[in-house]
C-alpha positions in Angstrom: 0.0 0.0 0.0 1.2 3.6 -0.7 1.5 6.0 2.3 -0.8 9.0 2.4 0.6 12.4 1.4 2.9 14.2 3.8 5.4 17.1 3.9 9.0 16.2 4.5 11.5 18.3 6.6 15.2 17.4 7.1 16.7 19.8 9.7 20.5 19.9 10.3 20.5 21.0 13.9 18.5 20.0 17.0 17.1 23.6 17.3 15.8 23.4 13.7 14.3 20.0 14.4 12.5 21.2 17.5 11.2 24.3 15.6 10.0 22.1 12.7 8.2 19.7 15.0 6.5 22.6 16.8 5.5 24.3 13.5 4.1 21.0 12.1 1.7 20.5 14.9 0.3 17.4 16.6 0.0 15.3 13.4 3.8 15.4 12.8 6.0 12.3 13.1 9.7 12.0 13.7 11.7 9.6 11.6 14.8 8.4 13.3 15.9 5.4 11.2 12.4 4.5 10.1 12.6 0.7 10.6 9.4 0.7 12.6 7.7 3.8 11.1 8.0 3.0 7.4 5.9 -0.2 7.6 3.3 1.6 9.6 3.1 4.4 7.0 2.8 1.9 4.1 -0.1 0.2 5.9 -1.7 3.6 6.6 -1.8 2.8 10.3 -0.4 6.3 10.6 -1.0 9.3 8.4 1.1 12.2 9.5 0.9 15.6 7.9 4.7 16.1 8.2 7.7 13.9 8.7 10.7 15.5 10.5 13.8 13.5 9.6 16.6 13.6 12.2 19.1 11.8 9.9 21.0 14.9 8.9 21.8 16.2 12.4 25.5 15.3 13.1 25.4 16.1 16.8 22.8 13.3 17.4 25.3 10.6 16.3 28.3 9.1 18.1 29.5 7.9 21.5 31.6 9.9 24.0 32.6 10.0 27.7 31.5 12.8 30.0 32.8 12.4 33.5 31.5 9.1 34.7 28.9 8.8 32.0 28.8 7.3 28.6 26.8 9.6 26.3 25.3 8.0 23.2 23.6 10.2 20.5 20.0 9.2 19.8 20.7 8.7 16.1 23.6 6.4 16.7 22.8 3.2 14.7 22.5 -0.2 16.3 25.6 -1.3 14.3 27.7 1.5 15.7 26.5 0.8 19.3 27.5 -2.8 19.0 31.0 -2.1 17.7 31.9 1.0 19.6 34.8 0.3 22.0 33.5 2.6 24.7 30.1 0.9 24.8 31.7 -2.5 24.9 34.0 -1.4 27.8 31.6 0.6 29.9 28.1 -0.6 29.0 28.6 -4.1 27.7 25.0 -5.0 28.4 23.8 -2.5 25.8 26.1 -3.9 23.2 25.1 -7.5 24.0 21.4 -6.7 23.7 21.7 -4.6 20.6 23.5 -7.4 18.8 20.2 -9.4 19.0 18.1 -6.8 17.3 16.6 -8.0 14.0 19.1 -8.5 11.2 22.2 -6.8 9.9 20.3 -4.6 7.4 18.0 -3.2 10.2 21.0 -2.8 12.6 22.7 -0.6 10.0 19.6 1.6 9.6 17.8 1.5 12.9 18.9 3.8 15.8 19.1 3.6 19.5 16.9 6.7 20.1 14.3 5.6 17.5 13.9 2.2 19.2 13.6 3.7 22.6 11.1 6.3 21.6 9.0 3.7 19.7 8.6 2.0 23.1 7.5 -1.4 21.9 7.3 -3.6 25.0 8.8 -6.5 23.0 11.7 -4.2 21.9 15.1 -5.3 23.0 16.7 -2.0 24.2 14.3 -0.8 26.8 15.3 -3.4 29.4 19.0 -2.9 29.1 18.7 0.9 29.3 16.6 0.4 32.4 19.0 -2.0 34.0 21.9 0.3 33.3 20.0 3.1 35.1 20.3 5.4 32.1 19.1 9.0 31.8 17.4 10.0 28.5 17.8 13.6 27.4 15.0 15.3 25.5 15.0 18.7 23.7 11.9 20.8 23.3 10.8 24.4 22.9 11.6 25.1 26.6 15.1 23.6 26.4 16.5 20.3 27.5 15.4 18.0 30.3 16.7 14.7 31.7 14.3 11.7 32.2 15.4 8.7 34.2 14.9 5.5 32.3 12.5 4.3 35.1 10.2 7.3 34.2 10.6 7.3 30.4 8.4 4.4 29.4 4.7 5.1 30.2 2.6 2.4 28.5 2.4 0.3 25.3 4.2 2.3 22.6 4.1 5.4 24.8 6.8 7.4 26.5 6.8 10.5 28.6 8.3 12.6 25.8 6.1 15.6 25.1 4.6 16.0 21.5 7.1 18.8 20.7 10.2 17.1 22.2 12.8 14.9 20.5 15.2 12.4 22.2 18.7 13.7 21.7 21.0 11.4 23.8 21.2 8.6 26.3 23.5 8.9 29.3 24.6 5.7 31.0 26.7 5.6 34.2 29.8 3.7 33.3 29.8 0.0 34.4 33.4 -0.7 33.7 34.3 -4.3 34.4 30.7 -5.5 34.9 29.9 -8.7 33.0 26.6 -8.8 31.1 24.2 -11.1 29.3 21.0 -10.6 27.4 18.9 -13.8 27.1 16.1 -13.6 24.5 13.5 -16.2 23.6 11.6 -15.8 20.3 9.8 -18.1 17.9 12.0 -17.5 14.8 15.3 -15.8 14.1 15.3 -12.0 14.1 11.8 -11.8 15.6 10.6 -9.7 18.5 11.2 -11.1 22.0 8.4 -13.2 23.6 10.4 -12.6 26.8 14.0 -11.5 27.3 16.2 -10.7 30.3 19.0 -8.1 30.6 21.5 -8.8 33.4 24.7 -7.2 34.4 26.7 -8.1 37.5 29.9 -7.0 39.3 31.6 -9.8 41.3 34.6 -9.9 43.6 36.2 -13.1 44.7 33.3 -15.2 43.7 30.7 -12.9 45.5 28.1 -10.9 43.6 28.7 -7.3 44.8 26.2 -5.6 42.6 23.5 -6.7 40.1 21.0 -5.1 37.8 18.3 -7.1 36.1 15.4 -6.0 33.8 12.8 -7.8 31.8 11.5 -7.4 28.3 7.8 -8.0 27.4 6.7 -8.9 30.9 4.5 -5.8 31.2 3.4 -2.8 29.1 6.9 -1.3 29.8 10.3 -2.8 30.7 10.4 -4.0 34.3 13.3 -3.9 36.7 13.6 -7.1 38.7 14.5 -5.6 42.0 13.7 -8.7 44.0 16.2 -10.7 42.0 18.8 -8.1 42.5 18.3 -8.0 46.2 18.5 -11.7 46.4 21.8 -11.7 44.6 23.8 -8.9 46.2 26.3 -10.1 48.8 25.8 -13.8 47.9 28.2 -16.3 46.4 27.9 -16.6 42.6 26.8 -20.2 42.8 24.1 -22.1 40.8 21.9 -22.6 43.8 22.0 -18.9 44.8 21.2 -17.8 41.2 18.4 -20.3 40.8 16.7 -19.2 44.0 17.0 -15.5 43.1 15.6 -16.2 39.6 12.4 -17.6 41.1 11.5 -14.1 42.1 11.8 -12.7 38.6 8.1 -12.4 38.1 7.5 -10.1 41.1 5.9 -6.9 39.9 5.2 -8.1 36.4 2.0 -8.3 34.4 2.6 -10.3 31.3 0.0 -10.5 28.6 -1.5 -13.5 26.8 -1.4 -13.3 23.0 -0.9 -15.5 20.0 2.7 -16.1 20.9 2.4 -17.1 24.5 0.0 -17.0 27.4 0.9 -15.2 30.7 1.8 -18.3 32.6 4.2 -19.4 29.9 5.9 -15.9 29.9 6.3 -16.1 33.7 8.1 -19.5 33.4 10.2 -18.1 30.6 11.2 -15.1 32.8 12.4 -17.3 35.6 14.4 -19.6 33.2 15.9 -16.8 31.2 16.8 -14.8 34.4 18.7 -17.9 35.7 20.5 -18.3 32.4 21.4 -14.6 32.0 22.7 -14.1 35.6 24.6 -17.5 35.5 26.3 -16.6 32.2 27.2 -13.1 33.4 28.6 -14.4 36.7 30.6 -17.0 34.8 32.1 -14.3 32.5 32.9 -12.2 35.6 
């Protein structure tokens, strides 16, 4: 199907993009890679009056360090996130999870910011960003504001970004030396996650000193598995400890039942994948 008619704007600075979005009104859409938006346009599930393309804004791409934070531009592609040495050193969980996104073609075109702003509960990057306790920076007519990852995801395909705001960067506290694992279960290769678990741990002498665990597709938004983390910290990194902690993975979740899996099946997957993710991360550490 052919998309409906729309105007196209390609700003070259963040300020121009914010102004273009404000001028276009509530029926405008941002294109930040387009790997989710273009199929929706072709099916006419969305009919924006204006597309604001962020692809020509250089400041939205790249990875840098700022104090103790890793700063990733919102338009940095999945491919660049995976292969960036700073990400692999200081936020390995994000590189690990991003490597599971779709296929190479999409990873070369899709962007970190586009995926996060799309807020698909089955998307693979929300849980890692949540587990890494990232802060997402938005720019709007009133300037820039910082949004903790825990407050960014609001509901299915909905974030706390305002209509006239764009996501400009993701700031992640450096987790240098932390081991990580993203365990994903799907029906076919390159498909959305039925359930996935993002885990990153810091160990010392066989003891888990710190742990961060978050779940994909176990609620309308990514969910932090605080009960698992609390059960792990200060404990020996043994199979029995990890297995017992993983049994608490479903606390605070509300998985849906759909054509891929029912809620009980997702709960069982969450426990199994949490055990696998934490065990693998602990072994690496």
